Backbone and ligand atoms as CSV (ligand in chain L), in Angstrom:
chain,resi,resn,atom,element,x,y,z
A,1,UNK,N,N,12.151,-27.579,10.254
A,1,UNK,CA,C,11.388,-26.320,10.170
A,1,UNK,C,C,12.071,-25.355,9.196
A,2,UNK,N,N,11.266,-24.783,8.330
A,2,UNK,CA,C,11.782,-23.805,7.370
A,2,UNK,C,C,11.359,-22.412,7.811
A,3,UNK,N,N,12.230,-21.437,7.658
A,3,UNK,CA,C,11.867,-20.056,7.963
A,3,UNK,C,C,11.834,-19.283,6.650
A,4,UNK,N,N,10.637,-18.847,6.269
A,4,UNK,CA,C,10.465,-18.204,4.968
A,4,UNK,C,C,10.347,-16.694,5.133
A,5,UNK,N,N,11.154,-15.950,4.382
A,5,UNK,CA,C,11.053,-14.484,4.434
A,5,UNK,C,C,9.862,-14.009,3.610
A,6,UNK,N,N,9.540,-12.738,3.744
A,6,UNK,CA,C,8.478,-12.119,2.958
A,6,UNK,C,C,8.811,-12.223,1.471
A,7,UNK,N,N,7.787,-12.422,0.659
A,7,UNK,CA,C,8.005,-12.541,-0.787
A,7,UNK,C,C,7.796,-13.976,-1.232
A,8,UNK,N,N,8.231,-14.293,-2.444
A,8,UNK,CA,C,8.057,-15.664,-2.879
A,8,UNK,C,C,9.231,-16.509,-2.419
A,9,UNK,N,N,8.901,-17.664,-1.838
A,9,UNK,CA,C,9.938,-18.504,-1.266
A,9,UNK,C,C,9.488,-19.956,-1.354
A,10,UNK,N,N,10.350,-20.837,-1.843
A,10,UNK,CA,C,10.000,-22.258,-1.956
A,10,UNK,C,C,8.688,-22.457,-2.717
A,11,UNK,N,N,8.392,-21.567,-3.632
A,11,UNK,CA,C,7.208,-21.759,-4.470
A,11,UNK,C,C,5.917,-21.219,-3.902
A,12,UNK,N,N,5.978,-20.537,-2.749
A,12,UNK,CA,C,4.750,-19.985,-2.179
A,12,UNK,C,C,4.956,-18.513,-1.830
A,13,UNK,N,N,3.866,-17.750,-1.914
A,13,UNK,CA,C,3.942,-16.336,-1.531
A,13,UNK,C,C,3.842,-16.233,-0.010
A,14,UNK,N,N,4.685,-15.396,0.575
A,14,UNK,CA,C,4.712,-15.251,2.028
A,14,UNK,C,C,4.523,-13.782,2.392
A,15,UNK,N,N,3.594,-13.507,3.309
A,15,UNK,CA,C,3.367,-12.143,3.800
A,15,UNK,C,C,3.182,-12.223,5.323
A,16,UNK,N,N,4.297,-12.236,6.074
A,16,UNK,CA,C,4.210,-12.429,7.529
A,16,UNK,C,C,3.304,-11.385,8.174
A,17,UNK,N,N,2.432,-11.830,9.072
A,17,UNK,CA,C,1.549,-10.889,9.754
A,17,UNK,C,C,2.365,-10.047,10.722
A,18,UNK,N,N,2.132,-8.746,10.688
A,18,UNK,CA,C,2.817,-7.830,11.585
A,18,UNK,C,C,2.664,-8.311,13.029
A,19,UNK,N,N,3.689,-8.252,13.869
A,19,UNK,CA,C,5.025,-7.690,13.644
A,19,UNK,C,C,6.065,-8.719,13.202
A,20,UNK,N,N,5.649,-9.889,12.756
A,20,UNK,CA,C,6.627,-10.890,12.301
A,20,UNK,C,C,7.296,-10.439,11.012
A,21,UNK,N,N,8.519,-10.930,10.793
A,21,UNK,CA,C,9.178,-10.601,9.531
A,21,UNK,C,C,9.398,-11.854,8.702
A,22,UNK,N,N,9.041,-13.012,9.268
A,22,UNK,CA,C,9.117,-14.241,8.484
A,22,UNK,C,C,8.104,-15.241,9.044
A,23,UNK,N,N,7.947,-16.351,8.334
A,23,UNK,CA,C,6.988,-17.375,8.754
A,23,UNK,C,C,7.719,-18.711,8.846
A,24,UNK,N,N,7.643,-19.356,10.011
A,24,UNK,CA,C,8.263,-20.666,10.194
A,24,UNK,C,C,7.216,-21.750,9.957
A,25,UNK,N,N,7.588,-22.763,9.198
A,25,UNK,CA,C,6.625,-23.804,8.826
A,25,UNK,C,C,7.344,-25.144,8.686
A,26,UNK,N,N,6.659,-26.227,9.028
A,26,UNK,CA,C,7.222,-27.567,8.832
A,26,UNK,C,C,7.352,-27.847,7.344
A,27,UNK,N,N,8.403,-28.572,7.013
A,27,UNK,CA,C,8.641,-28.908,5.606
A,27,UNK,C,C,7.451,-29.650,4.987
A,28,UNK,N,N,6.928,-30.634,5.725
A,28,UNK,CA,C,5.830,-31.440,5.173
A,28,UNK,C,C,4.570,-30.586,4.989
A,29,UNK,N,N,4.329,-29.689,5.949
A,29,UNK,CA,C,3.153,-28.819,5.858
A,29,UNK,C,C,3.273,-27.908,4.640
A,30,UNK,N,N,4.475,-27.384,4.409
A,30,UNK,CA,C,4.695,-26.545,3.227
A,30,UNK,C,C,4.437,-27.352,1.957
A,31,UNK,N,N,4.931,-28.594,1.952
A,31,UNK,CA,C,4.729,-29.457,0.796
A,31,UNK,C,C,3.240,-29.618,0.490
A,32,UNK,N,N,2.451,-29.808,1.555
A,32,UNK,CA,C,1.004,-29.995,1.381
A,32,UNK,C,C,0.334,-28.705,0.912
A,33,UNK,N,N,0.835,-27.563,1.396
A,33,UNK,CA,C,0.300,-26.283,0.923
A,33,UNK,C,C,0.559,-26.124,-0.570
A,34,UNK,N,N,1.757,-26.553,-0.990
A,34,UNK,CA,C,2.092,-26.457,-2.411
A,34,UNK,C,C,1.200,-27.386,-3.238
A,35,UNK,N,N,0.866,-28.546,-2.658
A,35,UNK,CA,C,-0.044,-29.459,-3.358
A,35,UNK,C,C,-1.423,-28.822,-3.497
A,36,UNK,N,N,-1.866,-28.164,-2.416
A,36,UNK,CA,C,-3.172,-27.486,-2.458
A,36,UNK,C,C,-3.132,-26.373,-3.507
A,37,UNK,N,N,-2.029,-25.629,-3.504
A,37,UNK,CA,C,-1.860,-24.555,-4.491
A,37,UNK,C,C,-1.966,-25.099,-5.917
A,38,UNK,N,N,-1.356,-26.266,-6.138
A,38,UNK,CA,C,-1.330,-26.855,-7.478
A,38,UNK,C,C,-2.722,-27.279,-7.944
A,39,UNK,N,N,-3.636,-27.526,-6.999
A,39,UNK,CA,C,-5.000,-27.931,-7.356
A,39,UNK,C,C,-5.863,-26.741,-7.781
A,40,UNK,N,N,-5.398,-25.536,-7.450
A,40,UNK,CA,C,-6.217,-24.349,-7.709
A,40,UNK,C,C,-5.994,-23.829,-9.119
A,41,UNK,N,N,-7.028,-23.231,-9.691
A,41,UNK,CA,C,-6.868,-22.672,-11.034
A,41,UNK,C,C,-5.879,-21.511,-11.022
A,42,UNK,N,N,-5.267,-21.206,-12.186
A,42,UNK,CA,C,-4.371,-20.044,-12.220
A,42,UNK,C,C,-5.183,-18.804,-11.856
A,43,UNK,N,N,-4.579,-17.877,-11.184
A,43,UNK,CA,C,-5.342,-16.700,-10.767
A,43,UNK,C,C,-5.732,-16.769,-9.304
A,44,UNK,N,N,-5.700,-17.980,-8.725
A,44,UNK,CA,C,-5.930,-18.099,-7.275
A,44,UNK,C,C,-4.635,-18.595,-6.637
A,45,UNK,N,N,-4.086,-17.767,-5.760
A,45,UNK,CA,C,-2.837,-18.141,-5.100
A,45,UNK,C,C,-3.003,-18.152,-3.597
A,46,UNK,N,N,-2.277,-19.032,-2.945
A,46,UNK,CA,C,-2.267,-19.057,-1.483
A,46,UNK,C,C,-1.169,-18.119,-0.995
A,47,UNK,N,N,-1.448,-17.463,0.129
A,47,UNK,CA,C,-0.486,-16.544,0.722
A,47,UNK,C,C,-0.307,-16.972,2.174
A,48,UNK,N,N,0.909,-17.343,2.518
A,48,UNK,CA,C,1.183,-17.820,3.874
A,48,UNK,C,C,1.443,-16.625,4.788
A,49,UNK,N,N,0.648,-16.471,5.861
A,49,UNK,CA,C,0.814,-15.282,6.707
A,49,UNK,C,C,1.291,-15.582,8.134
A,50,UNK,N,N,1.056,-16.801,8.605
A,50,UNK,CA,C,1.466,-17.087,9.974
A,50,UNK,C,C,1.735,-18.581,10.131
A,51,UNK,N,N,2.786,-18.904,10.864
A,51,UNK,CA,C,3.111,-20.305,11.111
A,51,UNK,C,C,3.511,-20.476,12.562
A,52,UNK,N,N,4.638,-21.167,12.774
A,52,UNK,CA,C,5.081,-21.409,14.147
A,52,UNK,C,C,5.650,-20.138,14.772
A,53,UNK,N,N,5.287,-19.903,16.030
A,53,UNK,CA,C,5.822,-18.757,16.771
A,53,UNK,C,C,6.253,-19.209,18.154
A,54,UNK,N,N,7.504,-18.969,18.437
A,54,UNK,CA,C,8.052,-19.360,19.742
A,54,UNK,C,C,7.490,-18.462,20.848
A,55,UNK,N,N,6.908,-19.077,21.853
A,55,UNK,CA,C,6.219,-18.328,22.897
A,55,UNK,C,C,7.158,-17.424,23.706
A,56,UNK,N,N,8.432,-17.845,23.835
A,56,UNK,CA,C,9.332,-17.075,24.693
A,56,UNK,C,C,10.108,-15.994,23.930
A,57,UNK,N,N,9.853,-15.874,22.629
A,57,UNK,CA,C,10.548,-14.837,21.866
A,57,UNK,C,C,9.942,-13.468,22.153
A,58,UNK,N,N,10.568,-12.418,21.608
A,58,UNK,CA,C,10.002,-11.069,21.735
A,58,UNK,C,C,8.593,-11.036,21.160
A,59,UNK,N,N,8.455,-11.766,20.068
A,59,UNK,CA,C,7.166,-11.820,19.401
A,59,UNK,C,C,6.127,-12.437,20.337
A,60,UNK,N,N,6.569,-13.478,21.054
A,60,UNK,CA,C,5.666,-14.142,22.001
A,60,UNK,C,C,5.176,-13.169,23.059
A,61,UNK,N,N,6.077,-12.314,23.552
A,61,UNK,CA,C,5.707,-11.321,24.565
A,61,UNK,C,C,4.718,-10.324,23.963
A,62,UNK,N,N,5.001,-9.896,22.744
A,62,UNK,CA,C,4.100,-8.977,22.054
A,62,UNK,C,C,2.712,-9.598,21.909
A,63,UNK,N,N,2.703,-10.862,21.486
A,63,UNK,CA,C,1.420,-11.541,21.282
A,63,UNK,C,C,0.650,-11.654,22.605
A,64,UNK,N,N,1.376,-11.936,23.686
A,64,UNK,CA,C,0.719,-12.072,24.986
A,64,UNK,C,C,0.057,-10.760,25.397
A,65,UNK,N,N,0.784,-9.649,25.208
A,65,UNK,CA,C,0.239,-8.337,25.568
A,65,UNK,C,C,-0.941,-7.960,24.672
A,66,UNK,N,N,-0.766,-8.186,23.366
A,66,UNK,CA,C,-1.833,-7.770,22.462
A,66,UNK,C,C,-3.047,-8.678,22.646
A,67,UNK,N,N,-2.805,-9.906,23.088
A,67,UNK,CA,C,-3.899,-10.832,23.350
A,67,UNK,C,C,-4.720,-10.319,24.538
A,68,UNK,N,N,-4.017,-9.900,25.581
A,68,UNK,CA,C,-4.681,-9.403,26.795
A,68,UNK,C,C,-5.559,-8.192,26.457
A,69,UNK,N,N,-4.968,-7.272,25.699
A,69,UNK,CA,C,-5.714,-6.072,25.313
A,69,UNK,C,C,-6.847,-6.436,24.344
A,70,UNK,N,N,-6.530,-7.320,23.422
A,70,UNK,CA,C,-7.508,-7.735,22.417
A,70,UNK,C,C,-8.749,-8.342,23.047
A,71,UNK,N,N,-8.553,-9.174,24.053
A,71,UNK,CA,C,-9.693,-9.822,24.711
A,71,UNK,C,C,-10.596,-8.772,25.345
A,72,UNK,N,N,-9.966,-7.758,25.983
A,72,UNK,CA,C,-10.753,-6.698,26.623
A,72,UNK,C,C,-11.605,-5.948,25.591
A,73,UNK,N,N,-10.960,-5.592,24.488
A,73,UNK,CA,C,-11.671,-4.840,23.448
A,73,UNK,C,C,-12.757,-5.711,22.814
A,74,UNK,N,N,-12.391,-6.960,22.528
A,74,UNK,CA,C,-13.346,-7.870,21.878
A,74,UNK,C,C,-14.603,-8.045,22.743
A,75,UNK,N,N,-14.399,-8.255,24.034
A,75,UNK,CA,C,-15.542,-8.475,24.929
A,75,UNK,C,C,-16.382,-7.204,25.058
A,76,UNK,N,N,-15.724,-6.040,24.958
A,76,UNK,CA,C,-16.460,-4.775,25.021
A,76,UNK,C,C,-17.299,-4.591,23.749
A,77,UNK,N,N,-16.732,-4.984,22.602
A,77,UNK,CA,C,-17.447,-4.822,21.326
A,77,UNK,C,C,-18.543,-5.866,21.172
A,78,UNK,N,N,-18.233,-7.090,21.560
A,78,UNK,CA,C,-19.143,-8.215,21.305
A,78,UNK,C,C,-19.422,-9.002,22.584
A,79,UNK,N,N,-20.179,-8.392,23.510
A,79,UNK,CA,C,-20.426,-9.090,24.775
A,79,UNK,C,C,-21.100,-10.450,24.567
A,80,UNK,N,N,-21.822,-10.608,23.480
A,80,UNK,CA,C,-22.511,-11.875,23.237
A,80,UNK,C,C,-21.619,-12.970,22.687
A,81,UNK,N,N,-20.353,-12.643,22.415
A,81,UNK,CA,C,-19.479,-13.646,21.781
A,81,UNK,C,C,-18.319,-14.054,22.680
A,82,UNK,N,N,-18.523,-13.898,24.018
A,82,UNK,CA,C,-17.438,-14.232,24.954
A,82,UNK,C,C,-16.976,-15.682,24.834
A,83,UNK,N,N,-17.908,-16.554,24.431
A,83,UNK,CA,C,-17.527,-17.972,24.328
A,83,UNK,C,C,-16.571,-18.235,23.165
A,84,UNK,N,N,-16.353,-17.209,22.316
A,84,UNK,CA,C,-15.421,-17.404,21.196
A,84,UNK,C,C,-13.996,-16.955,21.531
A,85,UNK,N,N,-13.847,-16.316,22.717
A,85,UNK,CA,C,-12.547,-15.726,23.064
A,85,UNK,C,C,-11.425,-16.762,22.988
A,86,UNK,N,N,-11.680,-17.943,23.541
A,86,UNK,CA,C,-10.646,-18.988,23.546
A,86,UNK,C,C,-10.217,-19.355,22.132
A,87,UNK,N,N,-11.192,-19.463,21.248
A,87,UNK,CA,C,-10.877,-19.888,19.876
A,87,UNK,C,C,-10.191,-18.781,19.079
A,88,UNK,N,N,-10.590,-17.538,19.349
A,88,UNK,CA,C,-10.035,-16.437,18.557
A,88,UNK,C,C,-8.684,-15.960,19.105
A,89,UNK,N,N,-8.571,-15.921,20.430
A,89,UNK,CA,C,-7.336,-15.382,21.013
A,89,UNK,C,C,-6.375,-16.461,21.511
A,90,UNK,N,N,-6.789,-17.719,21.420
A,90,UNK,CA,C,-5.881,-18.796,21.787
A,90,UNK,C,C,-4.765,-18.873,20.755
A,91,UNK,N,N,-3.671,-19.539,21.104
A,91,UNK,CA,C,-2.561,-19.643,20.156
A,91,UNK,C,C,-2.919,-20.590,19.016
A,92,UNK,N,N,-3.967,-21.393,19.216
A,92,UNK,CA,C,-4.430,-22.308,18.163
A,92,UNK,C,C,-3.310,-23.170,17.585
A,93,UNK,N,N,-2.329,-23.494,18.425
A,93,UNK,CA,C,-1.263,-24.393,17.969
A,93,UNK,C,C,-0.067,-23.704,17.343
A,94,UNK,N,N,-0.162,-22.370,17.111
A,94,UNK,CA,C,0.980,-21.668,16.511
A,94,UNK,C,C,2.218,-21.750,17.407
A,95,UNK,N,N,1.993,-21.975,18.707
A,95,UNK,CA,C,3.129,-22.058,19.631
A,95,UNK,C,C,3.615,-23.502,19.806
A,96,UNK,N,N,2.994,-24.441,19.098
A,96,UNK,CA,C,3.344,-25.853,19.283
A,96,UNK,C,C,4.342,-26.329,18.232
A,97,UNK,N,N,3.959,-26.221,16.969
A,97,UNK,CA,C,4.877,-26.626,15.903
A,97,UNK,C,C,4.453,-25.963,14.592
A,98,UNK,N,N,5.164,-26.266,13.539
A,98,UNK,CA,C,4.955,-25.577,12.261
A,98,UNK,C,C,3.918,-26.232,11.369
A,99,UNK,N,N,2.930,-26.923,11.968
A,99,UNK,CA,C,1.876,-27.509,11.132
A,99,UNK,C,C,0.576,-26.717,11.239
A,100,UNK,N,N,0.624,-25.602,11.998
A,100,UNK,CA,C,-0.561,-24.761,12.182
A,100,UNK,C,C,-0.300,-23.437,11.482
A,101,UNK,N,N,-1.067,-23.164,10.445
A,101,UNK,CA,C,-0.773,-21.991,9.627
A,101,UNK,C,C,-2.027,-21.158,9.341
A,102,UNK,N,N,-1.813,-19.883,9.082
A,102,UNK,CA,C,-2.874,-19.006,8.579
A,102,UNK,C,C,-2.539,-18.695,7.125
A,103,UNK,N,N,-3.565,-18.780,6.296
A,103,UNK,CA,C,-3.366,-18.617,4.860
A,103,UNK,C,C,-4.354,-17.575,4.343
A,104,UNK,N,N,-3.912,-16.707,3.468
A,104,UNK,CA,C,-4.825,-15.782,2.796
A,104,UNK,C,C,-4.932,-16.174,1.330
A,105,UNK,N,N,-5.926,-15.577,0.663
A,105,UNK,CA,C,-6.148,-15.883,-0.748
A,105,UNK,C,C,-5.775,-14.663,-1.587
A,106,UNK,N,N,-5.003,-14.909,-2.643
A,106,UNK,CA,C,-4.720,-13.847,-3.598
A,106,UNK,C,C,-5.456,-14.193,-4.888
A,107,UNK,N,N,-6.355,-13.301,-5.302
A,107,UNK,CA,C,-7.160,-13.535,-6.497
A,107,UNK,C,C,-6.731,-12.540,-7.569
A,108,UNK,N,N,-6.282,-13.064,-8.696
A,108,UNK,CA,C,-5.796,-12.220,-9.807
A,108,UNK,C,C,-4.815,-11.161,-9.293
A,109,UNK,N,N,-3.916,-11.588,-8.427
A,109,UNK,CA,C,-2.880,-10.678,-7.930
A,109,UNK,C,C,-3.311,-9.761,-6.802
A,110,UNK,N,N,-4.570,-9.865,-6.366
A,110,UNK,CA,C,-5.051,-8.985,-5.305
A,110,UNK,C,C,-5.434,-9.815,-4.082
A,111,UNK,N,N,-4.919,-9.402,-2.933
A,111,UNK,CA,C,-5.201,-10.151,-1.715
A,111,UNK,C,C,-6.629,-9.900,-1.248
A,112,UNK,N,N,-7.344,-10.975,-0.961
A,112,UNK,CA,C,-8.716,-10.835,-0.467
A,112,UNK,C,C,-8.661,-10.643,1.046
A,113,UNK,N,N,-9.294,-9.592,1.513
A,113,UNK,CA,C,-9.294,-9.333,2.948
A,113,UNK,C,C,-10.722,-9.359,3.469
A,114,UNK,N,N,-11.002,-10.357,4.268
A,114,UNK,CA,C,-12.353,-10.499,4.812
A,114,UNK,C,C,-12.447,-9.885,6.201
A,115,UNK,N,N,-11.283,-9.565,6.779
A,115,UNK,CA,C,-11.242,-9.036,8.145
A,115,UNK,C,C,-10.500,-7.703,8.148
A,116,UNK,N,N,-11.134,-6.640,7.608
A,116,UNK,CA,C,-10.433,-5.347,7.545
A,116,UNK,C,C,-10.056,-4.829,8.932
A,117,UNK,N,N,-10.810,-5.221,9.945
A,117,UNK,CA,C,-10.459,-4.817,11.321
A,117,UNK,C,C,-9.937,-6.014,12.104
A,118,UNK,N,N,-9.319,-6.944,11.412
A,118,UNK,CA,C,-8.812,-8.133,12.083
A,118,UNK,C,C,-9.950,-8.903,12.738
A,119,UNK,N,N,-9.661,-9.516,13.868
A,119,UNK,CA,C,-10.693,-10.324,14.521
A,119,UNK,C,C,-11.816,-9.463,15.097
A,120,UNK,N,N,-11.622,-8.135,15.074
A,120,UNK,CA,C,-12.663,-7.243,15.597
A,120,UNK,C,C,-13.720,-6.905,14.536
A,121,UNK,N,N,-13.504,-7.392,13.319
A,121,UNK,CA,C,-14.492,-7.181,12.260
A,121,UNK,C,C,-15.777,-7.925,12.635
A,122,UNK,N,N,-16.913,-7.247,12.519
A,122,UNK,CA,C,-18.173,-7.898,12.896
A,122,UNK,C,C,-18.479,-9.041,11.940
A,123,UNK,N,N,-19.244,-10.013,12.434
A,123,UNK,CA,C,-19.597,-11.161,11.604
A,123,UNK,C,C,-20.380,-10.709,10.370
A,124,UNK,N,N,-21.228,-9.687,10.556
A,124,UNK,CA,C,-22.014,-9.171,9.435
A,124,UNK,C,C,-21.093,-8.678,8.323
A,125,UNK,N,N,-20.072,-7.913,8.720
A,125,UNK,CA,C,-19.146,-7.359,7.740
A,125,UNK,C,C,-18.294,-8.460,7.095
A,126,UNK,N,N,-17.861,-9.434,7.928
A,126,UNK,CA,C,-17.090,-10.566,7.379
A,126,UNK,C,C,-17.887,-11.277,6.309
A,127,UNK,N,N,-19.180,-11.529,6.644
A,127,UNK,CA,C,-20.022,-12.296,5.717
A,127,UNK,C,C,-20.280,-11.504,4.441
A,128,UNK,N,N,-20.476,-10.188,4.590
A,128,UNK,CA,C,-20.728,-9.358,3.406
A,128,UNK,C,C,-19.514,-9.378,2.484
A,129,UNK,N,N,-18.320,-9.310,3.079
A,129,UNK,CA,C,-17.107,-9.335,2.262
A,129,UNK,C,C,-16.905,-10.685,1.611
A,130,UNK,N,N,-17.173,-11.741,2.388
A,130,UNK,CA,C,-16.943,-13.088,1.875
A,130,UNK,C,C,-17.944,-13.440,0.787
A,131,UNK,N,N,-19.157,-12.861,0.876
A,131,UNK,CA,C,-20.236,-13.215,-0.054
A,131,UNK,C,C,-19.823,-13.020,-1.509
A,132,UNK,N,N,-18.971,-12.019,-1.755
A,132,UNK,CA,C,-18.557,-11.749,-3.134
A,132,UNK,C,C,-17.597,-12.802,-3.677
A,133,UNK,N,N,-17.029,-13.583,-2.772
A,133,UNK,CA,C,-15.987,-14.519,-3.208
A,133,UNK,C,C,-16.229,-15.938,-2.713
A,134,UNK,N,N,-17.500,-16.276,-2.463
A,134,UNK,CA,C,-17.782,-17.582,-1.868
A,134,UNK,C,C,-17.221,-18.748,-2.676
A,135,UNK,N,N,-17.310,-18.644,-3.999
A,135,UNK,CA,C,-16.854,-19.754,-4.836
A,135,UNK,C,C,-15.341,-19.962,-4.664
A,136,UNK,N,N,-14.614,-18.838,-4.676
A,136,UNK,CA,C,-13.161,-18.911,-4.524
A,136,UNK,C,C,-12.793,-19.469,-3.144
A,137,UNK,N,N,-13.477,-18.958,-2.111
A,137,UNK,CA,C,-13.186,-19.419,-0.747
A,137,UNK,C,C,-13.427,-20.927,-0.649
A,138,UNK,N,N,-14.542,-21.375,-1.214
A,138,UNK,CA,C,-14.845,-22.808,-1.145
A,138,UNK,C,C,-13.820,-23.629,-1.913
A,139,UNK,N,N,-13.371,-23.111,-3.055
A,139,UNK,CA,C,-12.343,-23.822,-3.833
A,139,UNK,C,C,-11.067,-23.981,-3.017
A,140,UNK,N,N,-10.669,-22.885,-2.363
A,140,UNK,CA,C,-9.432,-22.908,-1.581
A,140,UNK,C,C,-9.567,-23.860,-0.396
A,141,UNK,N,N,-10.686,-23.761,0.310
A,141,UNK,CA,C,-10.854,-24.627,1.481
A,141,UNK,C,C,-10.927,-26.094,1.075
A,142,UNK,N,N,-11.588,-26.369,-0.053
A,142,UNK,CA,C,-11.690,-27.755,-0.520
A,142,UNK,C,C,-10.307,-28.301,-0.869
A,143,UNK,N,N,-9.480,-27.464,-1.521
A,143,UNK,CA,C,-8.125,-27.907,-1.883
A,143,UNK,C,C,-7.304,-28.190,-0.624
A,144,UNK,N,N,-7.429,-27.290,0.378
A,144,UNK,CA,C,-6.681,-27.479,1.627
A,144,UNK,C,C,-7.127,-28.764,2.326
A,145,UNK,N,N,-8.435,-28.961,2.397
A,145,UNK,CA,C,-8.954,-30.166,3.062
A,145,UNK,C,C,-8.477,-31.417,2.336
A,146,UNK,N,N,-8.519,-31.370,1.011
A,146,UNK,CA,C,-8.094,-32.516,0.217
A,146,UNK,C,C,-6.628,-32.876,0.525
A,147,UNK,N,N,-5.831,-31.871,0.851
A,147,UNK,CA,C,-4.405,-32.101,1.101
A,147,UNK,C,C,-4.106,-32.336,2.581
A,148,UNK,N,N,-5.126,-32.556,3.379
A,148,UNK,CA,C,-4.905,-32.979,4.770
A,148,UNK,C,C,-5.017,-31.882,5.805
A,149,UNK,N,N,-5.546,-30.721,5.412
A,149,UNK,CA,C,-5.688,-29.640,6.386
A,149,UNK,C,C,-7.108,-29.622,6.974
A,150,UNK,N,N,-7.179,-29.352,8.273
A,150,UNK,CA,C,-8.464,-29.088,8.924
A,150,UNK,C,C,-8.616,-27.580,9.044
A,151,UNK,N,N,-9.747,-27.044,8.578
A,151,UNK,CA,C,-9.992,-25.608,8.703
A,151,UNK,C,C,-10.604,-25.349,10.085
A,152,UNK,N,N,-10.177,-24.273,10.725
A,152,UNK,CA,C,-10.677,-23.964,12.068
A,152,UNK,C,C,-12.196,-23.814,12.065
A,153,UNK,N,N,-12.844,-24.351,13.106
A,153,UNK,CA,C,-14.317,-24.353,13.098
A,153,UNK,C,C,-14.897,-22.995,13.470
A,154,UNK,N,N,-14.104,-22.136,14.126
A,154,UNK,CA,C,-14.626,-20.804,14.456
A,154,UNK,C,C,-14.723,-19.970,13.177
A,155,UNK,N,N,-15.843,-19.265,13.024
A,155,UNK,CA,C,-16.086,-18.540,11.761
A,155,UNK,C,C,-15.011,-17.486,11.481
A,156,UNK,N,N,-14.658,-16.718,12.521
A,156,UNK,CA,C,-13.653,-15.665,12.329
A,156,UNK,C,C,-12.286,-16.272,12.011
A,157,UNK,N,N,-11.918,-17.341,12.738
A,157,UNK,CA,C,-10.637,-18.003,12.467
A,157,UNK,C,C,-10.626,-18.615,11.067
A,158,UNK,N,N,-11.776,-19.123,10.642
A,158,UNK,CA,C,-11.816,-19.743,9.320
A,158,UNK,C,C,-11.740,-18.681,8.220
A,159,UNK,N,N,-12.088,-17.431,8.557
A,159,UNK,CA,C,-11.966,-16.340,7.595
A,159,UNK,C,C,-10.513,-15.922,7.391
A,160,UNK,N,N,-9.704,-16.065,8.439
A,160,UNK,CA,C,-8.276,-15.794,8.222
A,160,UNK,C,C,-7.590,-17.130,7.951
A,161,UNK,N,N,-8.374,-18.013,7.391
A,161,UNK,CA,C,-8.035,-19.399,7.099
A,161,UNK,C,C,-6.929,-19.968,7.994
A,162,UNK,N,N,-7.300,-20.129,9.278
A,162,UNK,CA,C,-6.410,-20.868,10.165
A,162,UNK,C,C,-6.649,-22.339,9.877
A,163,UNK,N,N,-5.592,-23.066,9.558
A,163,UNK,CA,C,-5.777,-24.502,9.331
A,163,UNK,C,C,-4.612,-25.290,9.918
A,164,UNK,N,N,-4.921,-26.513,10.272
A,164,UNK,CA,C,-3.949,-27.406,10.910
A,164,UNK,C,C,-3.721,-28.592,9.986
A,165,UNK,N,N,-2.454,-28.831,9.688
A,165,UNK,CA,C,-2.154,-30.005,8.850
A,165,UNK,C,C,-2.117,-31.247,9.722
A,166,UNK,N,N,-2.916,-32.218,9.365
A,166,UNK,CA,C,-2.917,-33.487,10.092
A,166,UNK,C,C,-2.479,-34.602,9.139
A,167,UNK,N,N,-1.269,-35.117,9.366
A,167,UNK,CA,C,-0.782,-36.180,8.478
A,167,UNK,C,C,-1.753,-37.358,8.481
A,168,UNK,N,N,-2.009,-37.921,7.309
A,168,UNK,CA,C,-2.890,-39.079,7.219
A,168,UNK,C,C,-2.157,-40.274,7.820
A,169,UNK,N,N,-2.904,-41.018,8.647
A,169,UNK,CA,C,-2.314,-42.245,9.181
A,169,UNK,C,C,-2.420,-43.322,8.107
A,170,UNK,N,N,-1.281,-43.967,7.819
A,170,UNK,CA,C,-1.368,-45.021,6.801
A,170,UNK,C,C,-0.759,-46.296,7.336
L,1,ZN,ZN,ZN,-3.988,-19.127,13.177
């Protein structure tokens, strides 16, 4: 497992999601991210924002509390989307190992943000923001898939590009 600080590290840009100060990732998963990066045209960069998080750390406690509060707020805002709570507020493997990562897109040096209010951003707003960059998003997702990543099937999770590296069986 590699622990990458904020900034450029091992050939990839890293911007740990608050309150983390670094991102832990498996060596092989990082290698595959770099391969995906290499497939993209210049001007499109991957930004690593979240990787492995130990459940029993201070961060784990913070995540547990913010998850509890987040679920309450989410259900109040979107009563019709309760069935998504597990997918959006679950650890999605971040507590298992360093092959589960969240990635953002940097286009011409500017980070694309599809979730200005995080997971509380409405689907309408997410889609409106994404609509301007559909080609770029598809390019990035295609590169990730080509390199062995599965993109999360939940729409909101896929907007913060949660993906899981699955080594090819050979
Ligand atoms: Zn994630």
